[in-house]
N, CA, C and O atoms as CSV, one atom per row, in Angstrom:
chain,resi,resn,atom,element,x,y,z
A,1,UNK,N,N,-17.317,117.744,-11.170
A,1,UNK,CA,C,-16.223,118.285,-11.286
A,1,UNK,C,C,-15.391,118.468,-9.955
A,1,UNK,O,O,-14.161,118.512,-9.975
A,2,UNK,N,N,-16.103,118.567,-8.848
A,2,UNK,CA,C,-15.615,118.487,-7.584
A,2,UNK,C,C,-14.939,117.065,-7.208
A,2,UNK,O,O,-13.905,116.907,-6.560
A,3,UNK,N,N,-15.613,116.261,-7.661
A,3,UNK,CA,C,-15.252,114.777,-7.575
A,3,UNK,C,C,-13.915,114.607,-8.173
A,3,UNK,O,O,-13.047,114.001,-7.545
A,4,UNK,N,N,-13.661,115.159,-9.488
A,4,UNK,CA,C,-12.443,114.941,-10.222
A,4,UNK,C,C,-11.376,115.620,-9.431
A,4,UNK,O,O,-10.380,114.944,-9.173
A,5,UNK,N,N,-11.427,116.839,-9.009
A,5,UNK,CA,C,-10.627,117.496,-8.081
A,5,UNK,C,C,-10.059,116.735,-6.867
A,5,UNK,O,O,-8.854,116.661,-6.625
A,6,UNK,N,N,-11.055,116.163,-6.110
A,6,UNK,CA,C,-10.701,115.396,-4.941
A,6,UNK,C,C,-9.990,114.084,-5.440
A,6,UNK,O,O,-9.080,113.610,-4.761
A,7,UNK,N,N,-10.338,113.564,-6.469
A,7,UNK,CA,C,-9.571,112.362,-6.983
A,7,UNK,C,C,-8.256,112.631,-7.392
A,7,UNK,O,O,-7.420,111.750,-7.190
A,8,UNK,N,N,-7.896,113.729,-7.952
A,8,UNK,CA,C,-6.663,114.065,-8.366
A,8,UNK,C,C,-5.938,114.387,-7.099
A,8,UNK,O,O,-4.777,113.984,-7.036
A,9,UNK,N,N,-6.402,115.017,-6.124
A,9,UNK,CA,C,-5.744,115.262,-4.777
A,9,UNK,C,C,-5.404,114.074,-4.225
A,9,UNK,O,O,-4.254,113.985,-3.794
A,10,UNK,N,N,-6.145,113.111,-4.131
A,10,UNK,CA,C,-6.132,111.884,-3.380
A,10,UNK,C,C,-5.020,111.100,-4.167
A,10,UNK,O,O,-4.111,110.585,-3.516
A,11,UNK,N,N,-5.046,110.998,-5.402
A,11,UNK,CA,C,-4.086,110.147,-6.226
A,11,UNK,C,C,-2.653,110.874,-6.243
A,11,UNK,O,O,-1.618,110.257,-6.494
A,12,UNK,N,N,-2.692,112.164,-5.968
A,12,UNK,CA,C,-1.227,112.696,-5.782
A,12,UNK,C,C,-0.714,112.565,-4.471
A,12,UNK,O,O,0.503,112.462,-4.316
A,13,UNK,N,N,-1.575,112.555,-3.402
A,13,UNK,CA,C,-1.091,112.245,-2.025
A,13,UNK,C,C,-0.628,110.816,-2.065
A,13,UNK,O,O,0.480,110.621,-1.565
A,14,UNK,N,N,-1.278,109.753,-2.577
A,14,UNK,CA,C,-0.906,108.458,-2.697
A,14,UNK,C,C,0.359,108.110,-3.310
A,14,UNK,O,O,1.102,107.272,-2.799
A,15,UNK,N,N,0.646,108.747,-4.437
A,15,UNK,CA,C,1.791,108.374,-5.170
A,15,UNK,C,C,3.041,109.186,-4.818
A,15,UNK,O,O,4.146,108.826,-5.222
A,16,UNK,N,N,2.881,110.221,-4.108
A,16,UNK,CA,C,4.136,111.029,-3.858
A,16,UNK,C,C,3.969,112.042,-3.033
A,16,UNK,O,O,4.809,112.941,-3.066
A,17,UNK,N,N,3.044,112.114,-2.268
A,17,UNK,CA,C,2.761,113.233,-1.549
A,17,UNK,C,C,3.728,113.581,-0.520
A,17,UNK,O,O,4.001,114.771,-0.362
A,18,UNK,N,N,4.331,112.608,0.267
A,18,UNK,CA,C,5.371,112.935,1.201
A,18,UNK,C,C,6.653,112.017,0.843
A,18,UNK,O,O,6.569,110.845,0.476
A,19,UNK,N,N,7.761,112.687,0.996
A,19,UNK,CA,C,8.950,111.853,0.755
A,19,UNK,C,C,9.022,110.784,2.051
A,19,UNK,O,O,8.467,110.951,3.136
A,20,UNK,N,N,9.837,109.664,1.657
A,20,UNK,CA,C,9.934,108.629,2.781
A,20,UNK,C,C,11.117,109.043,3.697
A,20,UNK,O,O,12.150,109.495,3.202
A,21,UNK,N,N,10.977,108.903,4.901
A,21,UNK,CA,C,12.192,109.478,5.700
A,21,UNK,C,C,13.329,108.575,5.640
A,21,UNK,O,O,13.168,107.371,5.441
A,22,UNK,N,N,14.551,109.144,5.815
A,22,UNK,CA,C,15.767,108.492,5.596
A,22,UNK,C,C,15.942,107.335,6.859
A,22,UNK,O,O,15.505,107.621,7.974
A,23,UNK,N,N,16.444,106.338,6.675
A,23,UNK,CA,C,16.671,105.305,7.536
A,23,UNK,C,C,17.542,105.952,8.654
A,23,UNK,O,O,18.504,106.678,8.402
A,24,UNK,N,N,17.133,105.635,9.891
A,24,UNK,CA,C,17.986,106.215,11.024
A,24,UNK,C,C,19.041,105.410,11.211
A,24,UNK,O,O,19.000,104.192,11.040
A,25,UNK,N,N,20.150,106.123,11.611
A,25,UNK,CA,C,21.411,105.496,11.740
A,25,UNK,C,C,21.306,104.868,13.181
A,25,UNK,O,O,20.786,105.441,14.138
A,26,UNK,N,N,21.861,103.635,13.206
A,26,UNK,CA,C,21.703,102.944,14.411
A,26,UNK,C,C,23.099,103.212,15.342
A,26,UNK,O,O,24.224,103.082,14.860
A,27,UNK,N,N,22.900,103.526,16.464
A,27,UNK,CA,C,23.987,103.453,17.321
A,27,UNK,C,C,24.352,102.169,17.844
A,27,UNK,O,O,23.513,101.277,17.971
A,28,UNK,N,N,25.748,102.002,18.202
A,28,UNK,CA,C,25.995,100.762,18.845
A,28,UNK,C,C,25.213,100.423,19.966
A,28,UNK,O,O,25.115,101.330,20.793
A,29,UNK,N,N,24.668,99.441,20.208
A,29,UNK,CA,C,23.679,99.122,21.332
A,29,UNK,C,C,24.642,98.661,22.664
A,29,UNK,O,O,25.637,97.948,22.530
A,30,UNK,N,N,24.249,99.105,23.750
A,30,UNK,CA,C,24.989,98.710,24.979
A,30,UNK,C,C,24.575,97.227,25.207
A,30,UNK,O,O,23.515,96.880,24.687
A,31,UNK,N,N,25.278,96.313,25.919
A,31,UNK,CA,C,25.132,95.151,26.190
A,31,UNK,C,C,23.735,95.062,27.022
A,31,UNK,O,O,23.482,95.778,27.991
A,32,UNK,N,N,22.886,94.087,26.499
A,32,UNK,CA,C,21.508,93.988,27.274
A,32,UNK,C,C,21.702,93.517,28.639
A,32,UNK,O,O,22.398,92.557,28.968
A,33,UNK,N,N,20.975,94.335,29.463
A,33,UNK,CA,C,20.872,93.795,30.946
A,33,UNK,C,C,19.631,93.173,31.133
A,33,UNK,O,O,18.557,93.571,30.684
A,34,UNK,N,N,19.849,92.076,31.886
A,34,UNK,CA,C,18.568,91.426,32.304
A,34,UNK,C,C,17.858,92.030,33.435
A,34,UNK,O,O,18.436,92.481,34.423
A,35,UNK,N,N,16.541,92.027,33.256
A,35,UNK,CA,C,15.913,92.747,34.248
A,35,UNK,C,C,15.826,92.052,35.763
A,35,UNK,O,O,15.884,90.824,35.826
A,36,UNK,N,N,15.721,92.651,36.689
A,36,UNK,CA,C,15.888,92.011,38.051
A,36,UNK,C,C,14.645,91.048,38.125
A,36,UNK,O,O,13.561,91.445,37.698
A,37,UNK,N,N,14.777,89.851,38.632
A,37,UNK,CA,C,13.499,88.997,38.771
A,37,UNK,C,C,12.509,89.609,39.590
A,37,UNK,O,O,12.792,90.125,40.671
A,38,UNK,N,N,11.343,89.572,39.110
A,38,UNK,CA,C,10.109,90.026,39.735
A,38,UNK,C,C,9.767,89.082,41.011
A,38,UNK,O,O,10.026,87.879,40.992
A,39,UNK,N,N,9.229,89.660,42.001
A,39,UNK,CA,C,8.658,88.893,43.122
A,39,UNK,C,C,7.361,88.200,42.670
A,39,UNK,O,O,6.494,88.814,42.048
A,40,UNK,N,N,7.257,86.951,42.989
A,40,UNK,CA,C,6.149,86.130,42.743
A,40,UNK,C,C,5.247,85.851,43.916
A,40,UNK,O,O,5.688,86.045,45.049
A,41,UNK,N,N,4.055,85.425,43.742
A,41,UNK,CA,C,3.132,84.989,44.876
A,41,UNK,C,C,2.726,83.744,44.651
A,41,UNK,O,O,2.765,83.314,43.499
A,42,UNK,N,N,2.281,82.971,45.670
A,42,UNK,CA,C,1.741,81.629,45.747
A,42,UNK,C,C,0.895,81.577,46.966
A,42,UNK,O,O,1.297,81.900,48.084
A,43,UNK,N,N,-0.245,81.172,46.701
A,43,UNK,CA,C,-1.211,81.036,47.844
A,43,UNK,C,C,-1.723,79.555,48.029
A,43,UNK,O,O,-2.012,78.881,47.040
A,44,UNK,N,N,-1.810,79.152,49.071
A,44,UNK,CA,C,-2.463,77.835,49.524
A,44,UNK,C,C,-2.450,77.505,50.853
A,44,UNK,O,O,-2.610,78.356,51.728
A,45,UNK,N,N,-2.225,76.029,51.142
A,45,UNK,CA,C,-2.267,75.564,52.607
A,45,UNK,C,C,-0.926,75.244,53.069
A,45,UNK,O,O,-0.208,74.762,52.193
A,46,UNK,N,N,-0.503,75.360,53.998
A,46,UNK,CA,C,0.679,75.047,54.580
A,46,UNK,C,C,0.685,73.433,54.885
A,46,UNK,O,O,-0.139,72.944,55.657
A,47,UNK,N,N,1.552,72.749,54.304
A,47,UNK,CA,C,1.667,71.278,54.531
A,47,UNK,C,C,2.851,70.876,55.339
A,47,UNK,O,O,2.843,69.758,55.856
A,48,UNK,N,N,3.911,71.704,55.510
A,48,UNK,CA,C,4.967,71.400,56.438
A,48,UNK,C,C,5.777,72.787,56.638
A,48,UNK,O,O,5.833,73.664,55.775
A,49,UNK,N,N,6.412,72.853,57.938
A,49,UNK,CA,C,7.066,74.113,58.172
A,49,UNK,C,C,8.048,73.798,59.287
A,49,UNK,O,O,7.752,73.225,60.335
A,50,UNK,N,N,9.306,74.258,58.923
A,50,UNK,CA,C,10.207,74.097,60.112
A,50,UNK,C,C,11.193,75.460,60.095
A,50,UNK,O,O,10.842,76.418,59.407
A,51,UNK,N,N,12.166,75.502,60.705
A,51,UNK,CA,C,12.912,76.819,60.806
A,51,UNK,C,C,13.538,77.215,59.490
A,51,UNK,O,O,13.829,78.382,59.231
A,52,UNK,N,N,13.741,76.168,58.638
A,52,UNK,CA,C,14.543,76.499,57.475
A,52,UNK,C,C,13.618,76.594,56.099
A,52,UNK,O,O,13.947,77.290,55.139
A,53,UNK,N,N,12.397,75.778,56.149
A,53,UNK,CA,C,11.646,75.727,54.917
A,53,UNK,C,C,10.179,75.814,55.306
A,53,UNK,O,O,9.729,75.512,56.412
A,54,UNK,N,N,9.427,76.302,54.175
A,54,UNK,CA,C,7.767,76.268,54.344
A,54,UNK,C,C,7.448,75.726,52.974
A,54,UNK,O,O,7.847,76.186,51.904
A,55,UNK,N,N,6.582,74.561,53.186
A,55,UNK,CA,C,5.974,73.860,51.981
A,55,UNK,C,C,4.506,74.296,51.948
A,55,UNK,O,O,3.799,74.040,52.922
A,56,UNK,N,N,4.045,74.890,50.968
A,56,UNK,CA,C,2.681,75.226,50.811
A,56,UNK,C,C,2.069,74.511,49.394
A,56,UNK,O,O,2.716,74.432,48.350
A,57,UNK,N,N,0.901,74.085,49.553
A,57,UNK,CA,C,0.187,73.256,48.525
A,57,UNK,C,C,-1.141,73.854,48.157
A,57,UNK,O,O,-1.826,74.420,49.009
A,58,UNK,N,N,-1.526,73.739,46.877
A,58,UNK,CA,C,-2.654,74.315,46.342
A,58,UNK,C,C,-3.221,73.390,45.345
A,58,UNK,O,O,-2.461,72.699,44.668
A,59,UNK,N,N,-4.553,73.323,45.197
A,59,UNK,CA,C,-5.270,72.247,44.226
A,59,UNK,C,C,-5.836,73.208,43.211
A,59,UNK,O,O,-6.433,74.241,43.513
A,60,UNK,N,N,-5.598,72.777,41.960
A,60,UNK,CA,C,-6.025,73.587,40.723
A,60,UNK,C,C,-7.067,72.851,40.119
A,60,UNK,O,O,-6.812,71.671,39.876
A,61,UNK,N,N,-8.153,73.269,39.830
A,61,UNK,CA,C,-9.247,72.548,39.207
A,61,UNK,C,C,-8.768,71.760,37.836
A,61,UNK,O,O,-8.146,72.309,36.927
A,62,UNK,N,N,-9.073,70.708,37.847
A,62,UNK,CA,C,-8.598,69.859,36.624
A,62,UNK,C,C,-7.109,69.236,36.711
A,62,UNK,O,O,-6.655,68.474,35.857
A,63,UNK,N,N,-6.461,69.638,37.783
A,63,UNK,CA,C,-5.029,69.193,37.950
A,63,UNK,C,C,-4.822,68.622,39.326
A,63,UNK,O,O,-5.711,68.722,40.171
A,64,UNK,N,N,-3.846,68.114,39.541
A,64,UNK,CA,C,-3.470,67.611,40.904
A,64,UNK,C,C,-2.937,68.729,41.674
A,64,UNK,O,O,-2.736,69.838,41.178
A,65,UNK,N,N,-2.696,68.406,42.977
A,65,UNK,CA,C,-2.042,69.452,43.926
A,65,UNK,C,C,-0.809,69.945,43.366
A,65,UNK,O,O,-0.134,69.169,42.689
A,66,UNK,N,N,-0.417,71.148,43.558
A,66,UNK,CA,C,0.755,71.756,43.237
A,66,UNK,C,C,1.497,72.188,44.541
A,66,UNK,O,O,1.032,73.050,45.286
A,67,UNK,N,N,2.611,71.580,44.762
A,67,UNK,CA,C,3.183,71.753,46.033
A,67,UNK,C,C,4.410,72.719,45.832
A,67,UNK,O,O,5.057,72.518,44.805
A,68,UNK,N,N,4.782,73.628,46.568
A,68,UNK,CA,C,6.026,74.612,46.333
A,68,UNK,C,C,6.607,74.789,47.644
A,68,UNK,O,O,5.966,74.955,48.681
A,69,UNK,N,N,7.972,74.741,47.519
A,69,UNK,CA,C,8.988,74.650,48.822
A,69,UNK,C,C,9.563,75.904,48.849
A,69,UNK,O,O,10.155,76.286,47.840
A,70,UNK,N,N,9.478,76.785,50.057
A,70,UNK,CA,C,10.300,78.097,50.081
A,70,UNK,C,C,11.245,78.005,51.151
A,70,UNK,O,O,10.985,77.342,52.155
A,71,UNK,N,N,12.392,78.662,51.000
A,71,UNK,CA,C,13.334,78.755,51.980
A,71,UNK,C,C,12.943,80.040,52.911
A,71,UNK,O,O,12.454,81.089,52.493
A,72,UNK,N,N,13.284,79.709,54.336
A,72,UNK,CA,C,12.994,80.860,55.085
A,72,UNK,C,C,14.391,81.333,55.637
A,72,UNK,O,O,15.221,80.586,56.155
A,73,UNK,N,N,14.523,82.717,55.442
A,73,UNK,CA,C,15.727,83.303,55.842
A,73,UNK,C,C,15.452,84.355,57.075
A,73,UNK,O,O,14.319,84.590,57.494
A,74,UNK,N,N,16.471,84.866,57.520
A,74,UNK,CA,C,16.351,85.719,58.768
A,74,UNK,C,C,15.530,87.030,58.277
A,74,UNK,O,O,14.944,87.759,59.077
A,75,UNK,N,N,15.551,87.248,56.911
A,75,UNK,CA,C,14.854,88.364,56.167
A,75,UNK,C,C,13.415,88.093,55.990
A,75,UNK,O,O,12.655,89.017,55.701
A,76,UNK,N,N,13.003,86.919,56.141
A,76,UNK,CA,C,11.539,86.669,55.935
A,76,UNK,C,C,10.759,87.294,57.007
A,76,UNK,O,O,11.076,87.294,58.196
A,77,UNK,N,N,9.509,87.930,56.391
A,77,UNK,CA,C,8.640,88.638,57.419
A,77,UNK,C,C,7.334,87.715,57.359
A,77,UNK,O,O,6.752,87.278,56.366
A,78,UNK,N,N,7.026,87.538,58.820
A,78,UNK,CA,C,5.720,86.644,58.842
A,78,UNK,C,C,4.599,87.692,59.253
A,78,UNK,O,O,4.622,88.280,60.335
A,79,UNK,N,N,3.655,87.865,58.328
A,79,UNK,CA,C,2.522,88.865,58.794
A,79,UNK,C,C,1.448,87.924,59.396
A,79,UNK,O,O,1.002,86.973,58.755
A,80,UNK,N,N,1.044,88.235,60.682
A,80,UNK,CA,C,-0.008,87.539,61.233
A,80,UNK,C,C,0.622,86.298,62.234
A,80,UNK,O,O,-0.135,85.471,62.743
A,81,UNK,N,N,1.850,86.278,62.414
A,81,UNK,CA,C,2.403,85.434,63.070
A,81,UNK,C,C,2.982,84.245,62.293
A,81,UNK,O,O,2.607,84.209,61.120
A,82,UNK,N,N,3.828,83.245,62.687
A,82,UNK,CA,C,4.410,82.157,61.982
A,82,UNK,C,C,3.188,81.209,61.743
A,82,UNK,O,O,2.490,80.901,62.709
A,83,UNK,N,N,2.922,80.762,60.564
A,83,UNK,CA,C,1.864,79.831,60.429
A,83,UNK,C,C,1.950,78.329,60.870
A,83,UNK,O,O,3.070,77.841,61.019
A,84,UNK,N,N,0.989,77.677,61.056
A,84,UNK,CA,C,0.981,76.303,61.410
A,84,UNK,C,C,0.538,75.471,60.341
A,84,UNK,O,O,-0.083,76.017,59.429
A,85,UNK,N,N,0.744,74.279,60.296
A,85,UNK,CA,C,0.180,73.250,59.356
A,85,UNK,C,C,-1.328,73.402,59.204
A,85,UNK,O,O,-2.087,73.513,60.166
A,86,UNK,N,N,-1.713,73.399,57.907
A,86,UNK,CA,C,-3.063,73.653,57.603
A,86,UNK,C,C,-3.703,74.963,57.494
A,86,UNK,O,O,-4.886,75.182,57.232
A,87,UNK,N,N,-2.636,75.930,57.763
A,87,UNK,CA,C,-2.907,77.253,57.836
A,87,UNK,C,C,-3.170,77.848,56.340
A,87,UNK,O,O,-2.552,77.224,55.477
A,88,UNK,N,N,-3.931,78.883,55.884
A,88,UNK,CA,C,-3.818,79.440,54.717
A,88,UNK,C,C,-3.139,80.423,54.624
A,88,UNK,O,O,-3.316,81.340,55.427
A,89,UNK,N,N,-2.117,80.523,53.569
A,89,UNK,CA,C,-1.097,81.625,53.640
A,89,UNK,C,C,-0.936,82.076,52.102
A,89,UNK,O,O,-1.289,81.347,51.175
A,90,UNK,N,N,-0.433,83.203,51.946
A,90,UNK,CA,C,-0.057,83.850,50.784
A,90,UNK,C,C,1.311,84.174,50.852
A,90,UNK,O,O,1.655,84.924,51.765
A,91,UNK,N,N,2.272,83.700,49.960
A,91,UNK,CA,C,3.774,83.767,50.025
A,91,UNK,C,C,4.267,84.653,48.921
A,91,UNK,O,O,3.998,84.395,47.747
A,92,UNK,N,N,4.944,85.635,49.254
A,92,UNK,CA,C,5.603,86.596,48.168
A,92,UNK,C,C,7.042,85.865,48.221
A,92,UNK,O,O,7.565,85.613,49.307
A,93,UNK,N,N,7.556,85.592,47.192
A,93,UNK,CA,C,8.918,84.808,47.127
A,93,UNK,C,C,9.657,85.503,46.029
A,93,UNK,O,O,9.101,86.144,45.138
A,94,UNK,N,N,11.156,85.306,46.170
A,94,UNK,CA,C,12.138,85.893,45.040
A,94,UNK,C,C,12.950,84.695,44.825
A,94,UNK,O,O,13.430,84.047,45.755
A,95,UNK,N,N,13.094,84.418,43.622
A,95,UNK,CA,C,14.086,83.390,43.253
A,95,UNK,C,C,15.480,83.847,43.183
A,95,UNK,O,O,15.820,84.787,42.465
A,96,UNK,N,N,16.431,83.064,44.060
A,96,UNK,CA,C,17.955,83.192,44.200
A,96,UNK,C,C,18.484,81.991,43.654
A,96,UNK,O,O,17.818,81.041,43.245
A,97,UNK,N,N,19.922,82.108,43.675
A,97,UNK,CA,C,20.688,80.958,43.477
A,97,UNK,C,C,20.284,79.722,44.292
A,97,UNK,O,O,20.175,78.612,43.770
A,98,UNK,N,N,20.069,79.957,45.576
A,98,UNK,CA,C,19.856,78.764,46.395
A,98,UNK,C,C,18.313,78.162,46.163
A,98,UNK,O,O,18.082,76.984,46.433
A,99,UNK,N,N,17.455,78.892,45.737
A,99,UNK,CA,C,16.120,78.494,45.530
A,99,UNK,C,C,15.172,79.643,45.621
A,99,UNK,O,O,15.573,80.806,45.582
A,100,UNK,N,N,13.889,79.312,45.744
A,100,UNK,CA,C,12.895,80.403,46.157
A,100,UNK,C,C,12.855,80.604,47.689
A,100,UNK,O,O,12.632,79.720,48.515
A,101,UNK,N,N,13.096,81.861,47.927
A,101,UNK,CA,C,13.273,82.446,49.425
A,101,UNK,C,C,11.928,83.188,49.613
A,101,UNK,O,O,11.548,84.056,48.827
A,102,UNK,N,N,11.292,82.829,50.605
A,102,UNK,CA,C,10.064,83.460,51.100
A,102,UNK,C,C,10.553,84.813,51.562
A,102,UNK,O,O,11.397,84.903,52.454
A,103,UNK,N,N,9.964,85.993,50.886
A,103,UNK,CA,C,10.135,87.335,51.383
A,103,UNK,C,C,9.188,87.727,52.379
A,103,UNK,O,O,9.598,88.306,53.385
A,104,UNK,N,N,7.989,87.489,52.227
A,104,UNK,CA,C,6.841,87.786,53.088
A,104,UNK,C,C,5.737,86.732,53.102
A,104,UNK,O,O,5.180,86.428,52.046
A,105,UNK,N,N,5.412,86.181,54.225
A,105,UNK,CA,C,4.245,85.202,54.357
A,105,UNK,C,C,3.097,85.853,55.098
A,105,UNK,O,O,3.251,86.372,56.203
A,106,UNK,N,N,2.046,85.815,54.515
A,106,UNK,CA,C,0.870,86.441,54.995
A,106,UNK,C,C,-0.179,85.326,55.510
A,106,UNK,O,O,-0.758,84.684,54.634
A,107,UNK,N,N,-0.448,85.068,56.759
A,107,UNK,CA,C,-1.359,84.170,57.132
A,107,UNK,C,C,-2.753,84.688,57.199
A,107,UNK,O,O,-3.085,85.664,57.871
A,108,UNK,N,N,-3.483,84.029,56.518
A,108,UNK,CA,C,-5.081,84.460,56.354
A,108,UNK,C,C,-5.724,84.014,57.564
A,108,UNK,O,O,-5.369,82.938,58.045
A,109,UNK,N,N,-6.651,84.721,58.135
A,109,UNK,CA,C,-7.474,84.166,59.194
A,109,UNK,C,C,-8.400,83.108,58.900
A,109,UNK,O,O,-9.103,83.104,57.889
A,110,UNK,N,N,-8.405,82.248,59.743
A,110,UNK,CA,C,-9.550,81.099,59.656
A,110,UNK,C,C,-10.970,81.736,59.453
A,110,UNK,O,O,-11.371,82.729,60.059
A,111,UNK,N,N,-11.621,81.077,58.586
A,111,UNK,CA,C,-13.027,81.612,58.312
A,111,UNK,C,C,-13.924,81.315,59.560
A,111,UNK,O,O,-13.806,80.222,60.113
A,112,UNK,N,N,-14.811,82.238,60.024
A,112,UNK,CA,C,-15.731,82.038,61.000
A,112,UNK,C,C,-16.718,81.137,60.864
A,112,UNK,O,O,-17.301,81.173,59.780
A,113,UNK,N,N,-17.117,80.245,61.738
A,113,UNK,CA,C,-18.016,79.108,61.612
A,113,UNK,C,C,-19.472,79.953,61.134
A,113,UNK,O,O,-19.736,81.088,61.531
A,114,UNK,N,N,-20.201,79.281,60.353
A,114,UNK,CA,C,-21.458,79.706,59.880
A,114,UNK,C,C,-22.441,79.698,61.024
A,114,UNK,O,O,-22.417,78.702,61.747
A,115,UNK,N,N,-23.356,80.718,61.316
A,115,UNK,CA,C,-24.253,80.552,62.372
A,115,UNK,C,C,-25.282,79.350,62.075
A,115,UNK,O,O,-25.494,78.944,60.933
A,116,UNK,N,N,-25.839,78.875,63.114
A,116,UNK,CA,C,-26.873,77.787,62.877
A,116,UNK,C,C,-27.952,78.143,62.152
A,116,UNK,O,O,-28.388,79.281,62.325
A,117,UNK,N,N,-28.576,77.305,61.245
A,117,UNK,CA,C,-29.808,77.724,60.611
A,117,UNK,C,C,-30.949,77.321,61.520
A,117,UNK,O,O,-30.870,76.296,62.197
A,118,UNK,N,N,-32.051,78.144,61.546
A,118,UNK,CA,C,-33.260,77.973,62.241
A,118,UNK,C,C,-34.178,77.350,61.552
A,118,UNK,O,O,-35.284,77.136,62.048
């Protein structure tokens, strides 16, 4: 008896228990705005540097080396001093009409030599 009651309640709920909502009226949408470009990060080894550009290269397993060229502007901040060739760095860059501009260049300290084994 209880089984029949629950079956009836379930059947009534499935067939028409709640009315479907009316479709929402859509408002005219504003023109889509493109989001501001996100800063990107690139880590690797400095292969060339001068007053206007910084070239950083990294090797990815299974692929050849990837080289990236960044523009250096007066707004570029060097953390840890201006790097030299073969220094390990992480570059935060922003894409502009001129190209990829380095926003911040973080020079990573060289690894300390391992102590001699006895």
